[in-house]
BANUPA-658727 format. One line per 5 residues: number of its first residue (from 0); for each residue x, y, z of C-alpha. Coordinates in steps of 0.25 Angstrom, whole numbers, plus 5000, padded with zeros to 4 digits. Layout:
<sites>
NUM) X,Y,Z ~ ... $
</sites>
This chain:
<sites>
0) 5406,5269,6063 ~ 5409,5258,6073 ~ 5399,5248,6077 ~ 5393,5251,6091 ~ 5401,5236,6097 $
5) 5412,5241,6105 ~ 5410,5240,6121 ~ 5416,5250,6131 ~ 5419,5247,6145 ~ 5404,5253,6148 $
10) 5398,5242,6143 ~ 5394,5252,6131 ~ 5392,5247,6116 ~ 5398,5257,6108 ~ 5403,5261,6094 $
15) 5417,5263,6094 ~ 5428,5261,6085 ~ 5439,5251,6092 ~ 5435,5236,6092 ~ 5443,5232,6104 $
20) 5448,5220,6108 ~ 5436,5209,6112 ~ 5422,5207,6106 ~ 5410,5201,6114 ~ 5394,5203,6114 $
25) 5383,5204,6123 ~ 5374,5197,6113 ~ 5365,5204,6102 ~ 5367,5220,6103 ~ 5365,5225,6090 $
30) 5353,5225,6081 ~ 5353,5223,6064 ~ 5359,5237,6062 ~ 5370,5234,6072 ~ 5366,5246,6081 $
35) 5368,5242,6097 ~ 5354,5237,6103 ~ 5356,5234,6116 ~ 5367,5233,6126 ~ 5368,5219,6128 $
40) 5359,5208,6124 ~ 5365,5194,6133 ~ 5373,5194,6147 ~ 5384,5187,6140 ~ 5393,5199,6138 $
45) 5406,5193,6133 ~ 5418,5198,6127 ~ 5425,5189,6113 ~ 5438,5190,6106 ~ 5438,5198,6095 $
50) 5441,5186,6085 ~ 5438,5172,6086 ~ 5443,5164,6075 ~ 5433,5158,6065 ~ 5422,5171,6069 $
55) 5420,5183,6062 ~ 5407,5189,6063 ~ 5401,5203,6057 ~ 5398,5213,6068 ~ 5384,5214,6073 $
60) 5378,5205,6063 ~ 5364,5205,6065 ~ 5357,5197,6077 ~ 5371,5191,6084 ~ 5378,5196,6095 $
65) 5387,5209,6096 ~ 5401,5210,6094 ~ 5406,5220,6105 ~ 5418,5225,6107 ~ 5429,5229,6119 $
70) 5441,5235,6120 ~ 5447,5223,6126 ~ 5444,5215,6137 ~ 5444,5223,6150 ~ 5433,5233,6142 $
75) 5426,5221,6141 ~ 5425,5216,6153 ~ 5420,5231,6158 ~ 5410,5231,6149 ~ 5405,5216,6156 $
80) 5410,5207,6145 ~ 5419,5194,6148 ~ 5424,5185,6142 ~ 5420,5175,6131 ~ 5421,5160,6136 $
85) 5422,5157,6120 ~ 5431,5167,6112 ~ 5438,5170,6126 ~ 5437,5157,6132 ~ 5451,5158,6140 $
90) 5447,5173,6144 ~ 5434,5167,6150 ~ 5439,5157,6157 ~ 5448,5167,6164 ~ 5437,5175,6167 $
95) 5429,5164,6173 ~ 5439,5157,6179 ~ 5441,5174,6188 ~ 5427,5174,6188 ~ 5425,5161,6197 $
100) 5437,5166,6206 ~ 5430,5182,6207 ~ 5416,5179,6209 ~ 5413,5161,6212 ~ 5401,5156,6208 $
105) 5397,5152,6195 ~ 5407,5158,6183 ~ 5399,5151,6172 ~ 5398,5162,6158 ~ 5384,5164,6163 $
110) 5388,5167,6177 ~ 5398,5177,6174 ~ 5389,5183,6165 ~ 5378,5184,6175 ~ 5387,5193,6183 $
115) 5394,5201,6173 ~ 5379,5205,6169 ~ 5375,5210,6182 ~ 5390,5218,6185 ~ 5391,5225,6170 $
120) 5377,5230,6168 ~ 5368,5240,6179 ~ 5357,5239,6168 ~ 5354,5235,6153 ~ 5362,5245,6150 $
125) 5370,5251,6161 ~ 5383,5245,6165 ~ 5387,5242,6179 ~ 5402,5249,6186 ~ 5403,5249,6200 $
130) 5413,5258,6209 ~ 5426,5252,6211 ~ 5440,5258,6216 ~ 5449,5259,6203 ~ 5461,5254,6211 $
135) 5455,5240,6213 ~ 5451,5239,6198 ~ 5460,5228,6193 ~ 5467,5229,6179 ~ 5455,5228,6168 $
140) 5444,5234,6176 ~ 5434,5246,6168 ~ 5432,5259,6178 ~ 5426,5272,6174 ~ 5434,5284,6176 $
145) 5428,5299,6170 ~ 5417,5290,6165 ~ 5426,5283,6156 ~ 5431,5267,6154 ~ 5445,5264,6161 $
150) 5453,5252,6161 ~ 5461,5248,6172 ~ 5473,5241,6169 ~ 5490,5241,6172 ~ 5484,5252,6185 $
155) 5479,5262,6174 ~ 5465,5267,6168 ~ 5464,5265,6154 ~ 5455,5274,6147 ~ 5446,5264,6137 $
160) 5441,5268,6123 ~ 5436,5260,6112 ~ 5450,5259,6106 ~ 5459,5257,6116 ~ 5465,5264,6130 $
165) 5464,5277,6128 ~ 5474,5282,6140 ~ 5478,5277,6154 ~ 5478,5282,6166 ~ 5482,5281,6180 $
170) 5473,5273,6189 ~ 5469,5282,6201 ~ 5473,5276,6212 ~ 5461,5281,6220 ~ 5447,5281,6212 $
175) 5432,5274,6213 ~ 5428,5270,6198 ~ 5416,5263,6191 ~ 5421,5250,6186 ~ 5416,5246,6174 $
180) 5421,5231,6175 ~ 5410,5223,6180 ~ 5411,5220,6196 ~ 5414,5206,6192 ~ 5424,5208,6181 $
185) 5432,5215,6190 ~ 5438,5206,6200 ~ 5443,5194,6187 ~ 5452,5206,6184 ~ 5456,5208,6200 $
190) 5458,5191,6199 ~ 5466,5192,6187 ~ 5458,5193,6173 ~ 5467,5202,6166 ~ 5458,5207,6154 $
195) 5462,5210,6140 ~ 5464,5226,6137 ~ 5467,5232,6126 ~ 5482,5238,6123 ~ 5479,5251,6125 $
200) 5477,5248,6142 ~ 5493,5242,6140 ~ 5500,5253,6130 ~ 5493,5263,6142 ~ 5498,5253,6154 $
</sites>
């Protein structure tokens, strides 16, 4: 049975078999029996490389951070995570530079994390969303249609699953949707940050 450490675009931590392309953390979320007991511990929600040379970890070791897994970078952003400044330094530098362009003001990790924490949560367990015209959303954004998460990618919508994008459909020209990707991240996509997506999205484009 899979561990409860897969993150959906709804920011929920679920027991699903798909591993995905990125890992990450929100602090220590599990107990000694490897059960999730809290949705997050710290405000620094990051997305990391799966494999870092010289580092090997046993999943969900007691009293250390909980390894979470995301289908791809777009899904990690939708769940409110940003690139790790250590193992994904180049991605973080691009993200930080575009954050400064789009938002101005301080752009240190603590400053970014404070804004993201406000944008991703209504309360401790409820994801914050906002309404927008689907046609205005840039590639890489996640929106909700019929209660499910869909990726906006190359003029089409792609249905998320833990193992990849299951099918695609044309993007409606006129529709107002709930947006999952935090409000402060979406402008970075429009400004040129292209998030990594699972190969199944390109296969269905």
